C-alpha positions as CSV (number, residue, x, y, z in Angstrom):
1,X,84.5,99.3,72.5
2,X,86.2,101.5,69.9
3,X,87.9,100.0,67.0
4,X,91.7,99.6,67.3
5,X,92.2,102.0,64.5
6,X,90.1,104.8,66.0
7,X,89.7,104.8,69.8
8,X,88.4,108.4,69.8
9,X,87.6,108.4,73.5
10,X,89.2,109.5,76.7
11,X,89.8,106.8,79.3
12,X,91.3,107.9,82.6
13,X,92.9,104.5,83.6
14,X,94.4,104.1,80.1
15,X,95.8,107.6,80.3
16,X,97.3,106.8,83.7
17,X,98.8,103.6,82.3
18,X,100.7,105.5,79.5
19,X,101.7,108.4,81.8
20,X,103.3,105.9,84.3
21,X,105.6,104.4,81.7
22,X,109.3,105.3,81.6
23,X,110.9,105.8,78.1
24,X,113.9,103.6,77.2
25,X,115.7,102.8,74.1
26,X,115.8,99.3,72.5
27,X,116.8,97.7,69.3
28,X,113.9,95.2,69.3
29,X,110.6,95.4,71.0
30,X,111.0,91.9,72.5
31,X,114.4,92.7,73.9
32,X,112.4,93.2,77.1
33,X,110.2,90.5,78.7
34,X,106.5,91.1,78.2
35,X,105.7,92.2,81.8
36,X,108.4,94.8,81.6
37,X,106.4,96.7,79.0
38,X,103.9,97.4,81.7
39,X,106.2,100.1,83.1
40,X,108.7,100.7,80.2
41,X,107.9,102.6,77.0
42,X,110.0,101.6,74.1
43,X,109.9,101.8,70.3
44,X,111.7,99.1,68.3
45,X,114.8,100.5,66.6
46,X,114.6,103.9,68.4
47,X,118.0,104.2,69.9
48,X,117.8,107.8,71.0
49,X,116.2,108.5,74.4
50,X,114.9,111.8,73.2
51,X,113.2,110.1,70.3
52,X,111.5,107.5,72.5
53,X,110.5,110.3,75.0
54,X,108.9,112.3,72.2
55,X,106.9,109.3,71.0
56,X,105.9,108.6,74.6
57,X,104.6,112.1,74.9
58,X,102.8,111.9,71.6
59,X,101.0,108.6,72.4
60,X,100.1,109.8,75.9
61,X,98.7,113.0,74.5
62,X,96.7,111.0,71.9
63,X,95.2,109.0,74.7
64,X,94.5,112.1,76.8
65,X,92.8,113.9,73.8
66,X,91.0,110.8,72.4
67,X,92.9,111.3,69.1
68,X,92.5,109.1,66.1
69,X,95.3,107.4,64.2
70,X,95.1,110.1,61.5
71,X,95.7,112.8,64.1
72,X,98.5,110.8,65.6
73,X,100.3,110.5,62.2
74,X,100.9,114.3,62.3
75,X,102.9,113.9,65.5
76,X,104.6,110.8,63.9
77,X,105.7,112.8,60.9
78,X,107.0,115.7,63.1
79,X,109.0,113.5,65.4
80,X,110.5,111.5,62.5
81,X,111.6,114.7,60.8
82,X,112.9,116.3,63.9
83,X,115.1,113.4,64.9
84,X,116.0,112.2,61.3
85,X,114.8,108.7,62.3
86,X,115.2,106.0,59.7
87,X,112.6,103.3,60.5
88,X,111.6,99.9,59.0
89,X,108.5,99.6,57.0
90,X,106.2,102.2,55.3
91,X,104.9,105.3,57.1
92,X,101.3,104.1,57.3
93,X,102.2,100.7,58.7
94,X,104.9,101.9,61.2
95,X,102.7,104.7,62.6
96,X,99.7,102.4,62.9
97,X,101.8,99.8,64.8
98,X,103.0,102.4,67.3
99,X,99.6,103.9,67.8
100,X,97.5,100.8,67.9
101,X,99.9,98.8,70.1
102,X,100.0,101.6,72.8
103,X,96.3,102.4,72.6
104,X,95.2,98.8,72.7
105,X,97.5,97.9,75.6
106,X,96.6,101.1,77.5
107,X,92.9,100.4,77.0
108,X,93.0,96.8,78.2
109,X,95.3,97.7,81.1
110,X,92.8,100.3,82.2
111,X,90.0,97.9,81.7
112,X,91.7,95.3,84.0
113,X,92.0,97.9,86.8
114,X,88.3,98.5,86.5
115,X,87.5,94.7,86.4
116,X,89.6,94.1,89.6
117,X,87.8,97.0,91.4
118,X,84.5,95.5,90.5
119,X,85.4,91.8,91.0
120,X,83.0,91.2,93.9
121,X,80.0,92.1,91.7
122,X,81.2,90.7,88.4
123,X,83.8,87.9,89.1
124,X,83.6,86.2,85.7
125,X,85.3,87.1,82.4
126,X,84.5,85.9,79.0
127,X,87.1,86.0,76.2
128,X,85.8,87.7,73.0
129,X,87.2,88.2,69.6
130,X,86.4,90.9,67.0
131,X,84.3,88.2,65.2
132,X,85.6,88.7,61.6
133,X,87.8,87.0,59.1
134,X,90.9,88.7,60.5
135,X,90.7,86.8,63.8
136,X,93.5,84.3,64.3
137,X,92.4,80.7,64.3
138,X,93.5,80.0,67.9
139,X,92.0,83.2,69.2
140,X,88.8,82.2,67.5
141,X,88.9,78.9,69.5
142,X,89.2,80.9,72.7
143,X,86.1,83.0,71.9
144,X,83.4,82.5,74.6
145,X,85.7,80.9,77.2
146,X,84.6,81.9,80.7
147,X,86.8,81.9,83.8
148,X,86.9,83.6,87.1
149,X,89.0,86.8,87.0
150,X,91.4,85.1,89.5
151,X,92.0,82.1,87.1
152,X,95.5,81.6,85.9
153,X,94.2,81.7,82.3
154,X,94.1,85.5,82.5
155,X,97.7,85.8,83.6
156,X,98.8,84.8,80.1
157,X,95.7,85.0,77.8
158,X,94.2,88.4,78.9
159,X,94.2,90.4,75.6
160,X,95.9,91.7,73.6
161,X,97.7,88.5,72.8
162,X,99.9,89.7,69.9
163,X,100.5,92.3,67.3
164,X,97.3,93.7,66.0
165,X,95.2,91.5,68.3
166,X,91.7,93.1,68.8
167,X,90.4,90.6,71.3
168,X,88.7,91.8,74.5
169,X,86.7,90.5,77.5
170,X,83.2,90.8,78.9
171,X,82.5,90.7,82.6
172,X,79.6,88.8,84.2
173,X,78.0,88.6,87.6
174,X,76.5,85.5,89.1
175,X,72.9,86.5,88.3
176,X,73.7,87.4,84.7
177,X,75.5,84.1,84.2
178,X,72.4,82.3,85.4
179,X,70.0,84.4,83.3
180,X,72.1,83.8,80.1
181,X,72.6,80.1,81.0
182,X,76.3,80.5,81.0
183,X,78.8,78.5,83.0
184,X,82.5,78.5,83.7
185,X,84.5,76.7,81.0
186,X,86.5,73.5,81.6
187,X,90.1,74.0,82.9
188,X,92.3,75.4,80.2
189,X,95.4,73.4,79.3
190,X,98.1,75.9,78.4
191,X,100.5,74.5,75.7
192,X,103.7,76.3,75.1
193,X,106.2,76.7,72.3
194,X,109.9,77.7,72.3
195,X,110.9,81.0,70.7
196,X,114.0,80.3,68.6
197,X,116.3,82.9,67.1
198,X,117.7,82.7,63.5
199,X,120.9,81.3,65.0
200,X,118.9,78.4,66.6
201,X,119.1,79.9,70.2
202,X,116.1,79.4,72.5
203,X,115.3,82.8,73.9
204,X,111.8,82.4,75.4
205,X,108.9,80.1,75.9
206,X,105.3,81.4,75.3
207,X,101.8,79.8,75.1
208,X,100.8,78.6,71.7
209,X,98.8,81.2,69.9
210,X,100.4,84.2,71.7
211,X,103.2,86.3,70.2
212,X,106.5,86.6,72.0
213,X,106.4,89.5,74.4
214,X,102.6,89.3,74.7
215,X,102.3,86.4,77.1
216,X,101.3,88.5,80.1
217,X,98.4,90.4,81.5
218,X,98.9,94.1,80.6
219,X,96.9,95.1,83.6
220,X,98.8,93.0,86.1
221,X,102.1,94.2,84.5
222,X,101.0,97.8,85.1
223,X,99.7,97.4,88.7
224,X,102.3,94.9,89.9
225,X,105.1,94.7,87.3
226,X,107.6,92.8,89.5
227,X,105.0,90.2,90.4
228,X,104.0,89.8,86.8
229,X,107.6,89.2,85.8
230,X,108.0,86.8,88.6
231,X,105.2,84.7,87.3
232,X,106.7,84.8,83.8
233,X,110.1,83.6,85.1
234,X,108.5,80.8,87.1
235,X,107.0,79.4,83.9
236,X,110.4,79.3,82.1
237,X,113.0,76.6,82.3
238,X,115.8,77.5,84.7
239,X,118.4,78.0,82.0
240,X,116.3,80.9,80.5
241,X,115.4,82.7,83.7
242,X,118.8,84.3,84.4
243,X,119.5,85.5,80.8
244,X,116.0,87.0,80.7
245,X,116.5,88.9,83.9
246,X,119.9,90.1,82.7
247,X,118.5,91.7,79.6
248,X,115.1,92.9,80.9
249,X,115.9,94.4,84.3
250,X,116.6,97.7,82.5
251,X,117.3,101.0,84.2
252,X,113.7,102.1,83.7
253,X,112.3,98.8,85.1
254,X,114.7,98.9,88.0
255,X,113.3,102.4,88.8
256,X,109.8,100.9,88.8
257,X,110.8,98.2,91.2
258,X,112.5,100.7,93.4
259,X,109.6,103.1,93.4
260,X,107.2,100.3,94.3
261,X,109.4,99.2,97.2
262,X,109.5,102.7,98.6
263,X,105.7,103.0,98.4
264,X,105.4,99.6,100.1
265,X,107.8,100.5,102.9
266,X,106.1,103.9,103.4
267,X,102.6,102.4,103.4
268,X,103.2,99.8,106.2
269,X,101.0,100.7,109.2
270,X,100.1,97.3,110.7
271,X,102.1,94.4,109.3
272,X,99.9,91.6,107.9
273,X,102.3,89.2,106.2
274,X,102.3,91.1,102.9
275,X,105.5,90.9,100.9
276,X,107.1,93.0,98.2
277,X,109.5,91.9,95.5
278,X,112.7,93.9,95.4
279,X,114.5,92.1,92.6
280,X,115.4,88.8,90.8
281,X,118.5,86.7,90.9
282,X,120.5,87.2,87.7
283,X,122.3,84.6,85.7
284,X,125.5,85.0,87.7
285,X,123.8,84.1,91.0
286,X,121.8,81.2,89.4
287,X,124.8,79.7,87.7
288,X,126.9,80.0,90.9
289,X,124.2,78.3,93.0
290,X,123.7,75.5,90.4
291,X,127.5,74.9,90.2
292,X,128.5,75.1,93.8
293,X,125.4,74.2,95.7
294,X,123.6,71.7,93.3
295,X,121.7,70.1,96.2
296,X,119.6,73.2,96.7
297,X,116.3,73.0,94.9
298,X,115.7,76.6,94.1
299,X,112.0,77.2,93.6
300,X,112.0,80.8,92.6
301,X,114.3,83.5,91.4
302,X,112.3,86.3,92.9
303,X,113.6,88.1,96.0
304,X,111.2,89.7,98.4
305,X,110.8,91.2,101.9
306,X,107.9,90.9,104.3
307,X,106.2,93.9,105.8
308,X,106.9,92.7,109.3
309,X,110.6,92.5,108.5
310,X,110.9,95.8,106.5
311,X,110.8,98.2,109.4
312,X,113.0,95.8,111.4
313,X,115.7,96.0,108.7
314,X,116.9,99.4,109.9
315,X,119.0,97.4,112.5
316,X,118.3,99.4,115.6
317,X,118.3,96.0,117.4
318,X,121.9,95.3,116.5
319,X,124.6,95.4,119.1
320,X,126.7,97.8,117.1
321,X,125.3,100.9,115.4
322,X,127.9,100.4,112.7
323,X,126.0,97.4,111.5
324,X,122.8,99.3,111.0
325,X,121.9,100.4,107.4
326,X,121.2,104.1,107.0
327,X,117.7,105.0,105.9
328,X,118.9,106.1,102.4
329,X,120.5,102.7,101.9
330,X,117.3,100.8,103.0
331,X,115.2,103.0,100.7
332,X,117.5,101.9,97.8
333,X,117.5,98.2,98.7
334,X,116.5,97.0,95.2
335,X,119.4,98.9,93.6
336,X,121.9,97.6,96.2
337,X,120.6,94.0,95.7
338,X,121.1,94.4,91.9
339,X,124.5,96.0,92.1
340,X,126.6,93.5,94.1
341,X,130.3,92.8,94.5
342,X,130.0,89.3,95.9
343,X,127.6,86.5,96.8
344,X,128.3,84.0,99.6
345,X,126.7,81.0,101.2
346,X,126.5,81.1,105.0
347,X,127.2,77.4,105.8
348,X,126.1,77.6,109.4
349,X,122.8,79.4,108.9
350,X,122.1,78.1,105.4
351,X,121.4,81.5,104.0
352,X,122.5,83.4,100.9
353,X,124.5,86.6,101.5
354,X,124.7,89.3,98.9
355,X,127.4,92.0,99.4
356,X,126.5,95.2,97.6
357,X,128.9,97.7,96.0
358,X,129.9,100.7,98.1
359,X,130.0,101.1,101.8
360,X,128.6,103.3,104.6
361,X,131.2,102.5,107.2
362,X,134.5,100.7,107.4
363,X,132.9,97.3,107.0
364,X,131.1,95.6,104.1
365,X,127.3,95.9,103.8
366,X,125.5,92.6,103.5
367,X,122.0,91.4,102.6
368,X,121.0,88.1,104.1
369,X,118.3,85.9,102.4
370,X,116.5,82.7,103.2
371,X,115.7,80.7,100.0
372,X,112.3,79.2,99.1
373,X,110.1,81.1,101.5
374,X,106.3,81.0,101.1
375,X,104.6,84.3,100.6
376,X,101.0,85.3,99.6
377,X,102.1,85.7,96.0
378,X,104.1,82.5,95.8
379,X,107.6,81.2,96.7
380,X,110.6,83.5,96.8
381,X,113.9,84.2,98.5
382,X,113.1,86.4,101.5
383,X,115.4,89.1,102.9
384,X,115.7,88.5,106.6
385,X,118.5,90.8,107.6
386,X,120.5,93.8,106.5
387,X,123.8,94.5,108.2
388,X,127.5,94.7,107.7
389,X,130.6,92.7,108.5
390,X,134.4,92.9,108.0
391,X,136.0,91.5,104.9
392,X,138.0,89.2,107.2
393,X,134.9,87.8,108.8
394,X,133.3,87.1,105.4
395,X,136.5,85.4,104.2
396,X,136.2,82.8,107.0
397,X,136.0,79.6,105.1
398,X,134.6,77.8,108.1
399,X,131.5,80.1,108.0
400,X,131.2,81.1,104.4
401,X,131.6,79.8,100.8
402,X,132.3,82.5,98.2
403,X,130.0,81.7,95.3
404,X,130.5,84.7,93.1
405,X,132.5,87.9,92.8
406,X,135.2,89.3,95.2
407,X,135.4,90.8,98.6
408,X,138.3,93.0,97.6
409,X,137.7,96.8,97.2
């Protein structure tokens, strides 16, 4: 594998990884949860969309051409001068951070895609460090660990695992494991630490030895970003889940979720029980549930829809055509779930009802969800119906409790 300072080779999957990212501004790199970086391209302190877009183009071109850090620095200088960007740190350090972070992440994301494709032949992965004095002590302790590619260890510890991390992996098949007298390592106990701001606020929780924002598998975050974020949220204490969603479901990541839902919906031929995440409950929903329905043991903040329900959501079975959601509304389901005016609890059916902004007839659209449903990727809230109802109907206190928001126009 090429050194982190000089990749110098073209790698189709790595190029695809960078091309698929959406540029977005941010003050700090860790303003976004780690898995979000699988689909969002950001430069810390770059507050102009045009500036971020130019860096995205430059790093993607560098990957496509197999450029070195020295060659990338020419683009860095041009972009900085063009936008008048005042950045932290010296030129050499700042340009190296941008180049190496993107090239390393892209390389390992592309490598993961290859590993998954070849999993049947080579199902084991071994953690490997660069083997020099610069390796961090804990990363050095992980050197040589072997687990199945499907093991939970790789969800958080697949490299890179921090700024400047040069760790990688080696794949093995059963025969090679036997020839080299290798065996799967003992189950790994993941210990975590809290990430605390200068003001003493707890903002995240990450495995010990991994930098904040790097506690995810860059390959999984590229292939299934919403699933990767769901796993991240599930590992956090409840009080951190909502705030993390609030700040990290950015416009660019929302687009990634929406695009994935549209592809999922279009690709359904024969339903087989697969599910697609369409969003996550935000802090408003979570706080309202905790305050007004404390008896509910919410096991996941992810919201999904099953393939055997997706085509049914159009509502052709409904008695009134006015209740049926138009195709363009269904195709934009993730956005409508995210942009709601009210959240209610159906006391009779024990379901959560989200009322989106806007309307397509004289009644209010509604999304009905059943909490704590089992799916092949884990527990989530499951959307079971799309429809509409009059405001008067939804204000019926015998049928509904208003948890959050308003039903007024």
